[in-house]
C-alpha positions as CSV (number, residue, x, y, z in Angstrom):
1,X,4.2,15.0,25.9
2,X,7.3,15.7,27.9
3,X,10.5,13.9,26.8
4,X,13.9,13.6,28.4
5,X,16.3,12.7,25.5
6,X,19.9,13.7,26.1
7,X,21.7,16.1,23.7
8,X,23.8,13.1,22.6
9,X,20.7,11.1,21.7
10,X,19.2,14.0,19.8
11,X,22.2,14.2,17.6
12,X,20.8,11.1,15.8
13,X,18.4,12.5,13.1
14,X,15.9,9.7,13.6
15,X,15.7,10.2,17.4
16,X,15.5,14.0,16.9
17,X,12.5,13.5,14.6
18,X,10.9,11.0,17.0
19,X,11.3,13.5,19.8
20,X,9.5,16.2,17.8
21,X,6.6,13.7,17.2
22,X,6.4,12.6,20.8
23,X,6.3,16.1,22.1
24,X,3.3,16.8,19.8
25,X,1.2,14.1,21.5
26,X,-1.2,15.4,24.2
27,X,-2.5,12.0,25.4
28,X,-6.0,12.9,24.2
29,X,-6.9,9.3,23.1
30,X,-8.8,10.3,20.0
31,X,-6.7,7.9,18.1
32,X,-8.1,4.9,20.0
33,X,-11.5,5.4,18.4
34,X,-10.3,4.8,14.9
35,X,-7.5,2.2,15.6
36,X,-8.5,-1.2,14.1
37,X,-6.3,-3.3,16.4
38,X,-7.6,-1.5,19.5
39,X,-11.2,-2.2,18.3
40,X,-10.4,-5.9,17.8
41,X,-8.1,-6.5,20.8
42,X,-9.3,-4.0,23.3
43,X,-5.8,-3.5,24.7
44,X,-4.5,0.0,25.3
45,X,-1.1,-1.1,24.3
46,X,-2.6,-2.1,20.9
47,X,-3.7,1.5,20.3
48,X,-1.5,4.3,18.9
49,X,-1.4,6.0,22.3
50,X,-0.3,2.9,24.0
51,X,2.4,2.2,21.3
52,X,3.6,5.8,21.6
53,X,4.2,5.2,25.4
54,X,6.1,2.0,24.6
55,X,8.2,3.6,21.9
56,X,9.0,6.6,24.1
57,X,10.1,4.4,26.9
58,X,12.3,2.3,24.6
59,X,14.0,5.1,22.9
60,X,14.5,7.5,25.8
61,X,16.1,4.8,27.9
62,X,18.1,3.5,25.0
63,X,17.2,0.0,25.9
64,X,17.0,-3.1,23.9
65,X,13.5,-3.9,22.9
66,X,11.7,-6.6,24.9
67,X,9.2,-9.2,23.6
68,X,6.2,-7.2,25.0
69,X,7.1,-4.0,23.2
70,X,7.9,-5.9,19.9
71,X,4.6,-7.7,20.1
72,X,2.5,-4.6,20.3
73,X,4.6,-2.7,17.6
74,X,4.3,-5.7,15.3
75,X,0.6,-5.7,15.7
76,X,0.3,-2.1,14.3
77,X,-1.1,-2.1,10.7
78,X,0.4,1.3,9.9
79,X,-3.0,2.1,8.5
80,X,-2.4,5.7,9.7
81,X,-6.1,6.2,10.6
82,X,-4.7,7.7,13.8
83,X,-3.0,10.4,11.8
84,X,-6.3,11.4,10.2
85,X,-8.0,11.5,13.6
86,X,-5.3,13.2,15.6
87,X,-6.1,16.9,16.4
88,X,-2.5,17.6,17.3
89,X,-0.9,16.5,14.1
90,X,1.2,13.7,15.6
91,X,3.1,12.1,12.7
92,X,2.8,8.6,13.9
93,X,4.1,7.1,10.6
94,X,7.6,8.4,11.1
95,X,7.6,7.4,14.7
96,X,6.6,3.8,14.2
97,X,8.9,3.5,11.2
98,X,11.8,4.6,13.5
99,X,10.7,2.1,16.2
100,X,10.7,-0.7,13.7
101,X,14.1,0.1,12.4
102,X,15.3,0.3,16.1
103,X,13.8,-3.1,16.8
104,X,15.3,-4.7,13.7
105,X,18.7,-3.6,14.8
106,X,18.5,-4.4,18.5
107,X,16.1,-7.3,19.0
108,X,16.8,-10.9,18.1
109,X,13.5,-12.5,17.0
110,X,12.8,-16.2,17.3
111,X,14.2,-18.2,14.5
112,X,10.8,-18.8,12.8
113,X,10.1,-15.0,12.8
114,X,13.6,-14.2,11.4
115,X,13.2,-16.9,8.7
116,X,9.7,-15.7,7.6
117,X,10.8,-12.1,7.4
118,X,13.9,-13.0,5.4
119,X,11.8,-15.0,3.0
120,X,9.3,-12.2,2.5
121,X,12.0,-9.6,2.0
122,X,13.8,-11.8,-0.6
123,X,10.7,-12.7,-2.6
124,X,7.9,-10.1,-2.6
125,X,9.9,-7.2,-4.0
126,X,11.1,-9.2,-6.9
127,X,8.3,-10.0,-9.5
128,X,9.9,-13.1,-11.0
129,X,10.8,-14.7,-7.7
130,X,7.3,-13.9,-6.5
131,X,5.8,-15.6,-9.5
132,X,7.8,-18.7,-8.8
133,X,6.7,-18.6,-5.2
134,X,3.1,-18.2,-6.2
135,X,3.4,-21.3,-8.4
136,X,4.9,-23.2,-5.5
137,X,2.1,-22.0,-3.2
138,X,-0.5,-23.2,-5.7
139,X,1.0,-26.7,-5.5
140,X,1.1,-26.6,-1.7
141,X,-2.3,-25.0,-1.2
142,X,-4.2,-28.3,-0.8
143,X,-1.9,-29.1,2.2
144,X,-2.3,-25.7,3.9
145,X,-4.4,-27.1,6.7
146,X,-1.5,-29.4,7.7
147,X,0.8,-26.4,8.3
148,X,1.4,-25.9,12.0
149,X,2.2,-22.2,11.7
150,X,-0.8,-20.0,10.8
151,X,1.5,-17.7,8.9
152,X,2.6,-20.4,6.6
153,X,-1.0,-21.3,6.0
154,X,-1.7,-17.7,5.1
155,X,1.1,-17.7,2.6
156,X,-0.2,-20.8,0.9
157,X,-3.8,-19.5,0.9
158,X,-2.7,-16.2,-0.6
159,X,-1.9,-17.7,-4.0
160,X,-4.6,-16.9,-6.6
161,X,-6.0,-19.7,-8.7
162,X,-4.7,-18.0,-11.9
163,X,-1.4,-16.3,-12.2
164,X,-1.4,-14.0,-15.2
165,X,1.3,-14.1,-17.8
166,X,4.0,-11.5,-17.8
167,X,2.9,-8.2,-19.4
168,X,5.5,-6.8,-21.7
169,X,4.0,-3.4,-21.1
170,X,5.9,-3.4,-17.8
171,X,9.2,-3.4,-19.6
172,X,11.2,-0.1,-19.8
173,X,9.8,1.8,-22.8
174,X,7.7,4.8,-23.8
175,X,4.1,4.8,-24.8
176,X,3.0,7.7,-27.2
177,X,-0.3,9.4,-26.5
178,X,-3.2,8.7,-28.8
179,X,-4.5,12.2,-28.3
180,X,-2.7,15.6,-28.4
181,X,0.0,15.4,-25.9
182,X,-0.7,17.2,-22.6
183,X,1.8,15.6,-20.2
184,X,4.8,13.3,-20.0
185,X,4.6,11.0,-17.0
186,X,6.5,8.1,-15.6
187,X,4.5,5.1,-14.5
188,X,5.7,3.1,-11.5
189,X,4.9,-0.5,-12.4
190,X,5.7,-1.9,-9.0
191,X,6.7,-5.4,-7.9
192,X,4.1,-7.7,-6.4
193,X,1.3,-6.1,-8.5
194,X,3.2,-7.2,-11.7
195,X,3.0,-10.8,-10.6
196,X,-0.5,-10.8,-9.2
197,X,-2.5,-8.7,-11.6
198,X,-1.2,-7.3,-14.9
199,X,-4.5,-5.8,-15.9
200,X,-4.0,-2.7,-13.7
201,X,-0.8,-1.3,-15.4
202,X,-2.2,-2.2,-18.8
203,X,-5.4,-0.3,-18.1
204,X,-3.5,2.6,-16.7
205,X,-1.3,2.9,-19.8
206,X,-4.4,2.7,-22.1
207,X,-6.3,5.3,-20.1
208,X,-3.4,7.8,-19.8
209,X,-2.4,7.6,-23.5
210,X,-6.0,8.1,-24.4
211,X,-6.2,11.2,-22.3
212,X,-3.0,12.7,-23.9
213,X,-0.2,11.5,-21.7
214,X,3.1,10.2,-22.9
215,X,3.8,7.3,-20.5
216,X,7.4,6.3,-19.6
217,X,8.3,3.1,-17.8
218,X,11.8,4.2,-16.6
219,X,14.7,1.8,-16.9
220,X,16.0,0.9,-13.5
221,X,12.8,1.6,-11.5
222,X,11.2,-1.2,-9.5
223,X,9.9,-1.9,-6.0
224,X,9.3,1.2,-4.0
225,X,10.9,-0.3,-0.8
226,X,7.7,-0.2,1.3
227,X,7.6,-3.9,2.1
228,X,11.1,-3.9,3.6
229,X,10.7,-0.4,5.0
230,X,7.8,-1.5,7.2
231,X,9.8,-4.5,8.4
232,X,12.5,-2.1,9.7
233,X,15.0,-3.2,7.2
234,X,16.2,0.3,6.4
235,X,19.3,-0.6,4.4
236,X,17.3,-2.8,2.0
237,X,14.4,-0.4,1.6
238,X,16.7,2.5,1.0
239,X,18.8,0.6,-1.6
240,X,15.6,-0.2,-3.5
241,X,14.2,3.3,-3.2
242,X,17.6,4.8,-4.4
243,X,17.3,2.9,-7.7
244,X,13.9,4.5,-8.3
245,X,15.2,8.0,-7.4
246,X,18.1,7.7,-9.8
247,X,15.9,6.3,-12.6
248,X,13.2,9.0,-12.3
249,X,15.7,11.8,-11.8
250,X,17.4,10.7,-15.0
251,X,14.0,11.0,-16.8
252,X,13.4,14.4,-15.2
253,X,16.7,15.6,-16.4
254,X,16.2,14.0,-19.8
255,X,12.8,14.3,-21.5
256,X,11.3,15.9,-18.4
257,X,8.4,14.6,-16.3
258,X,5.2,16.3,-15.3
259,X,4.4,13.6,-12.8
260,X,5.4,10.2,-11.5
261,X,2.1,8.3,-11.5
262,X,1.5,5.5,-9.0
263,X,-1.5,3.1,-9.1
264,X,-0.7,1.2,-5.9
265,X,-1.5,3.5,-3.1
266,X,0.8,1.7,-0.6
267,X,3.7,2.5,-2.9
268,X,2.5,6.0,-3.3
269,X,2.6,6.8,0.4
270,X,6.2,5.6,0.5
271,X,7.4,7.3,-2.6
272,X,5.9,10.6,-1.4
273,X,8.0,10.1,1.8
274,X,11.3,9.6,-0.1
275,X,12.2,13.3,0.7
276,X,12.0,12.5,4.4
277,X,13.7,9.1,4.1
278,X,16.7,10.5,2.2
279,X,16.8,13.9,4.0
280,X,20.4,13.3,5.2
281,X,21.6,11.4,2.2
282,X,23.5,12.5,-0.9
283,X,20.4,11.8,-2.8
284,X,18.4,14.3,-0.7
285,X,17.8,16.7,-3.6
286,X,16.7,14.2,-6.1
287,X,14.6,12.4,-3.5
288,X,12.7,15.6,-2.7
289,X,12.1,16.2,-6.4
290,X,10.7,12.6,-6.8
291,X,8.5,13.0,-3.8
292,X,7.1,16.3,-5.1
293,X,6.4,14.8,-8.5
294,X,4.7,11.6,-7.2
295,X,0.9,11.4,-7.7
296,X,-1.7,8.8,-7.2
297,X,-3.4,7.9,-10.5
298,X,-6.6,9.6,-9.2
299,X,-4.7,12.8,-8.5
300,X,-3.3,12.9,-12.1
301,X,-6.7,12.1,-13.6
302,X,-8.3,15.0,-11.8
303,X,-5.9,17.3,-13.8
304,X,-6.9,15.7,-17.1
305,X,-10.2,16.0,-19.1
306,X,-11.8,12.7,-18.2
307,X,-15.0,12.7,-20.3
308,X,-18.4,12.4,-18.6
309,X,-20.1,9.0,-19.2
310,X,-23.7,7.9,-19.4
311,X,-25.3,6.0,-16.5
312,X,-24.0,2.4,-16.8
313,X,-26.4,1.1,-14.2
314,X,-23.5,-0.5,-12.4
315,X,-23.3,-0.1,-8.6
316,X,-19.7,0.2,-7.4
317,X,-18.8,-0.3,-3.8
318,X,-15.7,1.8,-3.3
319,X,-13.1,0.6,-0.8
320,X,-10.9,3.4,0.4
321,X,-7.4,2.0,0.9
322,X,-5.8,3.2,4.1
323,X,-2.6,4.3,2.3
324,X,-4.7,6.5,0.0
325,X,-7.2,8.0,2.5
326,X,-5.0,8.3,5.5
327,X,-1.4,8.1,4.1
328,X,-2.0,10.4,1.1
329,X,-5.2,12.2,2.3
330,X,-6.9,11.4,-1.0
331,X,-10.5,10.7,-0.1
332,X,-12.9,12.0,-2.8
333,X,-11.0,11.9,-6.1
334,X,-11.6,8.2,-6.9
335,X,-15.3,8.5,-6.1
336,X,-15.6,11.7,-8.1
337,X,-14.0,10.1,-11.1
338,X,-16.2,7.0,-11.0
339,X,-19.3,9.1,-10.7
340,X,-18.2,11.2,-13.6
341,X,-17.7,8.1,-15.6
342,X,-21.3,7.0,-15.1
343,X,-21.1,4.6,-12.2
344,X,-23.3,4.6,-9.1
345,X,-20.9,4.7,-6.2
346,X,-21.7,3.5,-2.7
347,X,-19.5,3.2,0.4
348,X,-19.4,0.7,3.2
349,X,-20.0,1.6,6.8
350,X,-16.8,2.5,8.7
351,X,-15.0,3.1,5.5
352,X,-12.1,4.6,7.4
353,X,-11.2,1.2,8.9
354,X,-8.5,-1.1,7.5
355,X,-9.3,-4.3,5.6
356,X,-6.3,-6.0,7.3
357,X,-4.0,-6.4,4.3
358,X,-1.4,-3.7,5.2
359,X,1.5,-4.9,3.1
360,X,2.7,-8.1,4.7
361,X,0.5,-7.8,7.7
362,X,-2.0,-10.5,6.5
363,X,0.9,-12.9,6.3
364,X,2.6,-12.1,9.6
365,X,-0.5,-11.4,11.7
366,X,-3.1,-13.6,10.0
367,X,-5.6,-13.9,12.9
368,X,-6.0,-10.2,13.4
369,X,-6.0,-9.6,9.7
370,X,-8.7,-12.2,9.2
371,X,-11.0,-10.5,11.6
372,X,-10.5,-7.2,9.9
373,X,-11.1,-8.8,6.5
374,X,-14.3,-10.4,7.6
375,X,-15.7,-7.1,8.9
376,X,-14.7,-5.2,5.8
377,X,-16.3,-7.7,3.5
378,X,-19.5,-7.7,5.5
379,X,-19.8,-4.0,5.2
380,X,-19.1,-4.0,1.5
381,X,-21.5,-6.8,0.7
382,X,-24.2,-5.0,2.8
383,X,-24.4,-2.4,0.0
384,X,-25.3,-5.0,-2.6
385,X,-22.8,-3.9,-5.2
386,X,-22.3,-5.2,-8.7
387,X,-18.6,-4.8,-8.3
388,X,-16.0,-3.6,-5.7
389,X,-13.4,-1.0,-6.6
390,X,-10.1,-0.2,-4.8
391,X,-6.9,1.6,-5.5
392,X,-4.4,-0.9,-4.0
393,X,-3.5,-4.4,-5.0
394,X,-3.1,-5.6,-1.4
395,X,-6.6,-4.6,-0.6
396,X,-7.9,-6.2,-3.7
397,X,-6.3,-9.5,-2.9
398,X,-7.4,-9.4,0.8
399,X,-11.0,-8.5,0.1
400,X,-11.2,-10.7,-3.0
401,X,-10.2,-13.8,-1.0
402,X,-13.5,-13.5,1.0
403,X,-16.2,-12.4,-1.4
404,X,-17.8,-13.5,-4.6
405,X,-18.4,-10.0,-5.7
406,X,-15.8,-9.1,-8.4
407,X,-13.2,-6.6,-7.4
408,X,-11.2,-4.4,-9.7
409,X,-8.9,-1.5,-9.6
410,X,-10.6,1.9,-10.0
411,X,-8.5,2.6,-13.1
412,X,-9.9,-0.5,-14.8
413,X,-13.4,0.9,-14.5
414,X,-12.3,4.3,-15.8
415,X,-10.5,2.7,-18.7
416,X,-13.6,0.8,-19.6
417,X,-15.8,3.9,-19.3
418,X,-13.6,5.8,-21.7
419,X,-13.3,3.3,-24.5
420,X,-11.2,0.5,-23.1
421,X,-12.2,-3.2,-22.6
422,X,-14.5,-4.3,-19.8
423,X,-12.4,-5.4,-16.8
424,X,-11.6,-9.1,-17.0
425,X,-13.0,-9.7,-13.5
426,X,-16.4,-8.7,-14.8
427,X,-16.2,-10.6,-18.1
428,X,-14.6,-13.8,-17.0
429,X,-15.9,-13.9,-13.4
430,X,-12.3,-14.3,-12.2
431,X,-11.5,-12.5,-9.0
432,X,-7.8,-12.2,-8.1
433,X,-7.3,-13.8,-4.6
434,X,-10.4,-16.0,-4.8
435,X,-10.4,-19.7,-5.5
436,X,-13.9,-19.7,-6.7
437,X,-14.6,-18.6,-10.3
438,X,-17.8,-16.7,-10.8
439,X,-20.0,-15.8,-13.8
440,X,-21.9,-12.6,-13.7
């Protein structure tokens, strides 16, 4: 694609990067075939190619964003399926992230939009605030239908029936391995996940220590910054990310780290991009080290001796989170590990398509998100699984709100298969995100 940025415009590092990305696009349209919003809405401007044209026009002309451009950029899930499909290697993620930051700086949204985004940015990245908000949402949930704004209804309906107690395993500390030590790793405990489902981190710690890892929860580490990053709030996201970089760099320089393990794939995609985010910052060196050390839990487990298990006669429908299969290009590891552990693994049709969670997307675009959720649940249930497994808390909450099939994190099943407890969702019949308790 030909671009006409001026030398002065290209002195801005973000614009220079966007120019590189735009020039790689050849207008082929392959991305439209795998774009969920294009499939749902059928509008060229709600496809990656259409959004690329809008972003190019906005940036090249250095114009303030208009409502039309903002609408179509806001509708993007950042599922990154387009990057998997693109034959030209267009790095759409960096382009749309730049566009969102540009919009945040130069477009005045309606008051209701500004208020909602402010609330989400002040609550979701902070576990205790989020817990309080979830309690409030539980109280208000019976009145959700009275809310005039669909986004407010979605926020109330998101609250799970049960909010787990705080897990002290998420506090800064070190867990010694229960087998001969092979690695020393830092575990990212996250933010929203700590409020919604404490079983995931608990299972991760049990599994890793059982396989010979010393697990460190670093002091000062917290939210990865993804939630505010994808809202275009660069200052807030970078401030949050910088805390993680400093915390993990201190561990690297202290006891040393073989990996930074992440069990929420949305966070993993962002942490692996810290090197790019901080490329022009004083923290550039440490950010690059952190990005290089970051690993999804499935990546780390593939380097360890996970024992083979006997056939458990449990059919697991594996949901591939977009941030894992498209953002991190990890497609087979979780399935390979589950099969090795003795589970029968099946996949839904169109497994490359998003479930509609996408960070805060299900709260800010509830109608489109709801259509994607319904389609994803139909394809998963069509495989008649005993349980659904995923590697991202957002997907678990999204899918769990529309099915009675229990849904757990992949690591919970692997923990169970190697000597840990059976996942609570299978024992108690409680599915995070669903109001209906089930017995199985």
